[in-house]
C-alpha positions in Angstrom: 103.5 107.1 102.2 103.8 103.4 101.2 102.6 102.9 97.6 99.8 100.4 98.0 99.4 100.2 94.2 102.8 98.5 94.1 102.9 94.7 94.1 104.2 93.2 97.4 106.6 91.1 95.3 108.2 94.3 94.1 108.4 96.2 97.4 112.0 96.5 98.8 111.6 95.7 102.4 113.3 93.7 105.2 110.3 93.2 107.5 108.1 90.6 105.9 109.4 87.1 105.3 107.7 85.9 102.1 109.4 82.6 102.6 107.3 82.1 105.8 104.2 83.0 103.9 105.2 80.3 101.3 105.8 77.7 104.0 102.4 78.5 105.6 100.3 78.3 102.4 102.1 75.0 101.5 101.2 73.7 105.0 97.6 74.9 104.7 97.2 73.2 101.4 98.4 69.9 102.9 96.2 70.2 106.0 93.1 71.1 104.0 93.9 68.5 101.4 93.4 71.3 98.9 94.9 71.6 95.4 95.2 75.3 95.6 96.0 77.8 98.4 97.3 81.3 97.8 97.6 84.9 98.9 96.1 87.2 96.3 96.9 91.0 96.2 94.5 93.5 94.9 95.1 97.1 93.7 94.2 99.5 90.9 96.2 97.4 88.4 94.1 94.3 89.1 95.0 91.2 91.0 98.3 89.3 91.5 99.0 85.9 93.0 101.6 86.9 95.6 102.3 83.5 97.2 100.8 80.2 96.0 101.0 76.6 97.3 103.6 74.6 95.3 101.7 71.6 93.9 101.3 70.3 90.4 97.5 70.5 90.9 97.6 74.3 91.5 97.0 76.3 88.3 97.9 79.6 90.0 101.5 80.5 90.1 103.1 83.3 92.2 103.3 86.4 90.1 100.4 85.5 87.9 98.1 88.5 87.1 94.3 88.7 86.8 92.9 91.7 85.0 91.0 94.3 87.1 87.9 93.8 85.0 87.8 90.1 85.5 84.6 88.7 87.0 86.6 86.8 89.5 85.0 85.3 92.7 87.7 87.1 94.7 86.1 90.4 93.8 83.1 89.5 96.1 85.3 89.0 99.1 87.1 92.3 98.5 83.9 94.2 97.8 82.1 92.8 100.9 85.3 92.8 103.1 84.1 89.6 104.7 84.8 85.9 104.7 83.2 83.8 102.0 82.8 80.0 102.1 81.2 78.1 99.2 81.2 74.4 100.1 79.7 73.2 96.9 79.2 75.7 94.0 77.2 73.1 92.0 74.5 72.4 94.6 71.3 73.6 92.8 73.6 76.0 90.9 73.2 78.2 94.0 74.3 77.7 97.6 73.9 79.5 100.8 77.3 80.2 102.4 77.4 78.7 105.9 79.5 81.6 107.1 77.6 84.6 105.5 74.1 83.2 105.0 73.8 84.7 101.5 72.3 83.2 98.4 74.5 83.6 95.3 74.7 81.9 91.9 78.3 80.7 91.5 78.3 79.2 88.0 79.1 82.6 86.4 82.5 82.9 88.0 85.5 81.8 85.8 87.0 79.8 88.7 83.8 77.6 88.7 82.7 77.7 85.1 86.1 77.5 83.4 88.6 76.2 85.8 86.5 73.5 87.4 86.7 74.5 91.1 83.8 73.5 93.3 84.7 74.7 96.8 86.0 78.2 97.7 87.0 79.7 101.0 88.2 83.3 100.9 89.2 85.6 103.7 89.7 89.4 103.2 93.2 90.7 104.0 93.3 94.4 105.1 96.0 97.1 105.3 96.2 98.7 108.7 93.9 101.5 107.6 91.2 99.1 106.6 91.7 99.2 102.9 91.6 95.8 101.2 95.1 94.3 100.5 93.7 91.1 98.9 92.4 87.7 99.7 93.7 84.5 101.4 91.9 81.6 99.8 91.7 77.9 99.6 90.1 76.2 96.5 89.2 72.6 95.8 87.9 70.7 92.8 85.6 68.7 95.2 82.8 69.8 97.6 84.1 70.4 101.1 82.7 70.5 104.7 85.4 72.3 106.7 84.9 72.1 110.5 85.5 75.0 112.9 89.2 74.2 113.7 90.0 74.7 110.0 88.5 78.1 110.1 90.4 78.9 113.2 93.6 77.8 111.5 93.2 79.9 108.4 92.1 82.9 110.4 95.2 82.6 112.4 97.3 82.9 109.2 95.1 85.8 108.1 96.0 87.6 111.3 99.7 86.8 110.8 99.6 88.4 107.3 97.8 91.5 108.5 100.3 91.8 111.3 103.1 91.7 108.7 101.4 94.4 106.7 101.3 96.6 109.8 105.0 96.0 110.3 105.6 96.9 106.6 103.8 100.2 106.9 105.5 101.0 110.2 108.9 100.3 108.7 108.2 102.5 105.7 106.9 105.4 108.0 110.0 105.1 110.2 112.3 105.2 107.1 110.5 108.2 105.8 110.9 110.0 109.2 114.6 109.2 109.4 115.5 109.9 105.8 113.5 113.0 105.0 113.5 116.6 106.1 110.3 117.6 108.1 110.1 121.1 106.6 110.7 120.4 102.9 109.8 116.7 102.5 113.0 116.1 100.5 115.9 113.9 101.8 117.9 114.9 104.8 121.6 114.4 105.3 121.1 110.8 106.3 118.9 110.1 103.4 121.3 111.8 101.0 124.3 109.7 102.3 122.2 106.5 102.0 121.0 107.0 98.5 124.2 108.6 97.3 126.1 105.5 98.1 123.7 103.5 95.9 123.9 106.0 93.1 127.7 106.0 93.2 127.7 102.2 92.9 125.5 102.5 89.8 127.9 105.2 88.4 130.9 102.9 88.9 129.1 99.9 87.4 128.1 101.7 84.2 130.9 104.2 83.9 128.7 107.2 84.3 130.1 110.7 85.0 128.2 112.5 87.8 128.3 115.9 89.5 127.9 117.1 93.0 126.3 120.4 93.7 126.2 122.3 97.0 123.7 125.1 97.4 123.6 127.8 100.1 120.6 130.0 100.5 121.9 133.6 100.4 120.9 136.0 103.2 118.7 133.6 105.1 119.6 135.2 108.4 118.6 138.6 107.1 115.3 137.2 105.8 114.6 135.7 109.2 115.5 138.9 111.1 113.7 141.3 108.8 110.7 139.3 107.6 110.3 136.6 110.3 111.2 132.9 110.5 108.0 131.8 108.7 109.1 133.7 105.6 112.6 132.2 106.0 111.0 128.7 106.1 109.1 129.6 102.9 112.4 130.5 101.2 113.9 127.2 102.2 110.8 125.4 100.9 111.0 127.3 97.6 114.6 126.2 97.1 113.6 122.6 97.8 110.7 122.9 95.3 113.0 124.4 92.7 115.4 121.5 93.1 112.6 118.9 92.9 111.3 120.6 89.8 114.5 120.9 87.8 116.3 117.7 88.7 115.5 114.4 87.1 114.1 111.3 88.9 117.5 109.7 88.7 119.1 112.6 90.6 119.1 113.1 94.4 118.4 116.4 96.2 118.6 116.9 100.0 118.6 119.5 102.7 121.7 118.8 104.6 121.8 121.9 106.8 119.7 124.9 107.9 120.2 126.8 104.6 122.3 124.2 102.8 121.3 121.7 100.1 123.1 119.1 98.1 122.4 117.4 94.8 123.9 114.4 93.1 123.2 114.5 89.4 124.2 112.4 86.4 125.8 114.7 83.8 128.3 114.5 80.9 130.4 117.6 81.6 130.9 120.6 83.9 128.7 122.8 81.7 125.8 120.7 82.5 126.2 121.7 86.2 126.2 125.3 85.3 123.0 124.8 83.2 121.3 123.2 86.2 122.3 126.0 88.5 120.8 128.5 86.0 117.6 126.6 85.6 117.2 126.4 89.4 117.7 130.2 89.8 115.1 130.8 87.0 112.7 128.6 88.9 113.3 130.5 92.1 112.6 133.8 90.2 109.4 132.3 88.9 108.3 131.2 92.3 109.0 134.8 93.6 106.8 136.2 90.8 103.9 133.8 91.8 104.2 134.7 95.5 104.5 138.3 96.5 105.2 137.3 100.1 108.5 135.7 99.1 111.6 137.8 99.2 114.1 137.6 96.3 115.9 134.2 96.6 119.4 133.6 95.4 121.9 130.9 96.1 125.7 130.4 96.2 126.6 127.2 94.4 129.7 125.0 94.5 129.7 122.2 91.8 132.1 119.7 90.4 132.1 116.8 88.0 133.5 113.4 89.0 134.5 110.4 87.0 133.0 107.0 87.7 136.4 105.6 88.8 136.9 108.3 91.5 138.3 106.9 94.8 136.7 109.7 96.8 133.9 108.9 99.2 130.7 111.0 99.3 131.8 112.9 102.5 135.1 114.0 100.9 133.3 115.1 97.7 130.8 117.1 99.7 133.6 118.8 101.5 135.1 119.8 98.2 132.0 121.4 96.7 131.2 122.9 100.1 134.6 124.8 100.0 133.8 125.9 96.4 130.4 127.2 97.6 132.0 129.0 100.5 134.5 130.7 98.2 131.8 131.9 95.9 129.7 133.2 98.9 132.8 135.0 100.2 133.4 136.7 96.9 129.8 137.8 96.9 130.2 139.4 100.3 133.4 141.2 99.2 131.7 142.5 96.1 128.7 143.7 98.2 131.0 145.4 100.7 132.9 147.1 97.8 129.6 148.4 96.4 128.7 149.9 99.8 132.1 151.6 100.3 132.0 155.4 99.8 133.4 156.5 96.5 135.7 159.6 96.2 
């Protein structure tokens, strides 16, 4: 899910052109002859000026923060989720909004009392699910009497912003669908390849040693045959949970096959990879203890350390640790067959 508590200025995305937002708020400021026009974002952290018109008269700069407990006039737009127009905040120290018909005392808001603004027009901006994103507003140091075409114009831009937010959410959902595994919720092969390329570039840049681990869930076919596919799915999910629990945020874990998982981890030496494998097996044992319906879960693991200056690509490295995993799995089968052989 898209993190709506993250500032739009910090979200990595390719859908929204914030430059177009900038061009539009600059144009609105000129058409309205207003000293300040901006897009304000709201979340649990407070308020942030996302895009602001570029004039010397505008005290609000893009990136500026307003504390969440501030008695800002924008709070009223967000709380009511409707347009607010105050043509003259000083008229009898109270003025009926021509657009809402409400009586409110405006002198207590810092934008009026401290910053000297007299006119305010604010339109709520909503995420696709109806949750407030923020406010599109125009502020003036003079009283105003905007005519209907002006409201139509700013509403048109409001609709454009909300359409962009819909595209942003849709892009994120599509990325999640294409990069994550439906059953476990962790990355799939495509997601692993995509993020691993980025992690490798980081390793090369800073000279970090890293390790690649290849996990194969032992006896999944037997689990499916004897206990059913639902139990087999639970075993797969348990391994994914163990990986997520024992790896760091800087590491990557992915389900890259039916019963196969890969992890890219930042380590100092090969012993670190062994320690990770041991921790994951202990976590699987603990999950088994907590859920009687789970069968014993073990894995065969191939792992190898690589230096930052390696010339191998991610596919070649995966093939190497896959072969290592296969050899270990083969040795387990030979040992199991040896134990089952009749003794004389």
